[in-house]
Short mmCIF file of the C-alpha atoms (twelve columns), coordinates in Angstrom:
data_MODEL
# 
_entry.id   MODEL 
# 
loop_
_atom_site.group_PDB 
_atom_site.id 
_atom_site.type_symbol 
_atom_site.label_atom_id 
_atom_site.label_alt_id 
_atom_site.label_comp_id 
_atom_site.label_asym_id 
_atom_site.label_seq_id 
_atom_site.Cartn_x 
_atom_site.Cartn_y 
_atom_site.Cartn_z 
_atom_site.pdbx_PDB_model_num 
ATOM 1  C CA . MET A 1  99.495  83.560  131.273 1 
ATOM 2  C CA . VAL A 2  97.341  86.096  130.616 1 
ATOM 3  C CA . THR A 3  99.930  88.708  130.894 1 
ATOM 4  C CA . SER A 4  101.866 86.684  128.465 1 
ATOM 5  C CA . ARG A 5  99.120  86.947  125.755 1 
ATOM 6  C CA . CYS A 6  99.098  90.883  126.268 1 
ATOM 7  C CA . ARG A 7  102.666 90.838  125.549 1 
ATOM 8  C CA . LEU A 8  102.305 88.753  122.199 1 
ATOM 9  C CA . TYR A 9  99.292  91.025  121.198 1 
ATOM 10 C CA . ALA A 10 102.071 94.325  121.944 1 
ATOM 11 C CA . ALA A 11 104.351 92.386  120.031 1 
ATOM 12 C CA . LEU A 12 101.965 92.102  117.099 1 
ATOM 13 C CA . SER A 13 101.455 95.901  117.082 1 
ATOM 14 C CA . LEU A 14 105.076 96.276  117.068 1 
ATOM 15 C CA . MET A 15 104.974 94.200  114.035 1 
ATOM 16 C CA . GLN A 16 102.287 96.393  112.380 1 
ATOM 17 C CA . ARG A 17 104.214 99.282  113.007 1 
ATOM 18 C CA . GLY A 18 107.591 97.989  111.648 1 
ATOM 19 C CA . TYR A 19 109.349 97.146  114.930 1 
ATOM 20 C CA . LEU A 20 110.142 93.610  113.931 1 
ATOM 21 C CA . ILE A 21 113.419 93.218  116.192 1 
ATOM 22 C CA . GLN A 22 111.600 94.321  119.391 1 
ATOM 23 C CA . ALA A 23 108.821 91.838  118.263 1 
ATOM 24 C CA . ARG A 24 110.860 89.098  117.910 1 
ATOM 25 C CA . ASN A 25 112.272 89.570  121.275 1 
ATOM 26 C CA . ILE A 26 109.000 89.400  123.123 1 
ATOM 27 C CA . VAL A 27 108.087 86.310  121.195 1 
ATOM 28 C CA . ILE A 28 111.292 84.485  121.909 1 
ATOM 29 C CA . TYR A 29 110.952 85.251  125.543 1 
ATOM 30 C CA . GLU A 30 106.876 84.334  126.056 1 
ATOM 31 C CA . TYR A 31 107.754 81.345  123.979 1 
ATOM 32 C CA . CYS A 32 110.851 80.089  126.571 1 
ATOM 33 C CA . PHE A 33 108.119 80.856  129.491 1 
ATOM 34 C CA . ALA A 34 105.352 78.939  127.721 1 
ATOM 35 C CA . LYS A 35 107.677 75.932  127.320 1 
ATOM 36 C CA . SER A 36 108.702 75.955  130.820 1 
ATOM 37 C CA . LEU A 37 104.863 75.674  131.947 1 
ATOM 38 C CA . PRO A 38 103.308 72.128  131.954 1 
ATOM 39 C CA . PRO A 39 101.628 71.307  128.976 1 
ATOM 40 C CA . ASN A 40 98.405  71.082  130.610 1 
ATOM 41 C CA . LEU A 41 98.222  74.589  132.180 1 
ATOM 42 C CA . ASP A 42 97.851  76.948  129.004 1 
ATOM 43 C CA . PRO A 43 98.075  74.536  125.923 1 
ATOM 44 C CA . LYS A 44 97.144  77.760  123.589 1 
ATOM 45 C CA . LEU A 45 99.881  80.099  124.734 1 
ATOM 46 C CA . ARG A 46 102.691 77.974  123.244 1 
ATOM 47 C CA . ARG A 47 100.610 77.483  120.072 1 
ATOM 48 C CA . MET A 48 100.103 81.609  119.922 1 
ATOM 49 C CA . CYS A 49 103.622 82.032  120.238 1 
ATOM 50 C CA . LEU A 50 104.224 80.079  116.993 1 
ATOM 51 C CA . GLY A 51 101.418 81.452  115.203 1 
ATOM 52 C CA . VAL A 52 102.972 85.344  116.109 1 
ATOM 53 C CA . TRP A 53 106.500 84.013  115.044 1 
ATOM 54 C CA . ALA A 54 105.135 82.899  111.576 1 
ATOM 55 C CA . LYS A 55 103.838 85.952  110.937 1 
ATOM 56 C CA . LEU A 56 107.140 87.892  112.231 1 
ATOM 57 C CA . GLN A 57 108.621 85.354  109.445 1 
ATOM 58 C CA . TYR A 58 106.335 86.554  106.959 1 
ATOM 59 C CA . LEU A 59 106.739 90.512  107.784 1 
ATOM 60 C CA . TRP A 60 110.462 89.700  107.899 1 
ATOM 61 C CA . LYS A 61 110.739 88.465  104.272 1 
ATOM 62 C CA . LEU A 62 108.773 91.163  103.104 1 
ATOM 63 C CA . LYS A 63 110.707 94.073  104.554 1 
ATOM 64 C CA . TYR A 64 113.900 92.747  103.533 1 
ATOM 65 C CA . SER A 65 113.686 90.586  100.399 1 
ATOM 66 C CA . LYS A 66 114.518 91.835  96.842  1 
ATOM 67 C CA . ALA A 67 110.693 91.349  95.933  1 
ATOM 68 C CA . SER A 68 109.626 93.894  98.053  1 
ATOM 69 C CA . ARG A 69 111.832 96.435  96.266  1 
ATOM 70 C CA . PRO A 70 110.056 98.780  93.648  1 
ATOM 71 C CA . LEU A 71 110.402 98.004  89.942  1 
ATOM 72 C CA . ALA A 72 112.714 99.596  87.745  1 
ATOM 73 C CA . LYS A 73 111.388 102.615 85.710  1 
ATOM 74 C CA . SER A 74 111.771 100.150 82.191  1 
ATOM 75 C CA . ASN A 75 109.301 97.238  84.323  1 
ATOM 76 C CA . ARG A 76 107.073 99.957  85.293  1 
ATOM 77 C CA . ASN A 77 106.463 101.567 81.775  1 
ATOM 78 C CA . TYR A 78 105.999 97.779  80.617  1 
ATOM 79 C CA . ILE A 79 103.244 96.931  83.488  1 
ATOM 80 C CA . ASN A 80 101.400 100.153 82.482  1 
ATOM 81 C CA . LYS A 81 100.948 99.415  79.116  1 
# 
């Protein structure tokens, strides 16, 4: 279980560097592993996976949404006034 937590921290590091697909694969693998364990063995591992997954979803939306793209020139001039 300690190694699973280490892998989740590695997934967080990958997310910070922009490797979202690799981080997704790690989180999915670790969540499946956490689900296979008895619930009383390590209850925090499953919740940790869900927390990392939530952060991954947020970063994914930031990276691929239209809102994260730069503003057009006409909008930039309006904002700077």
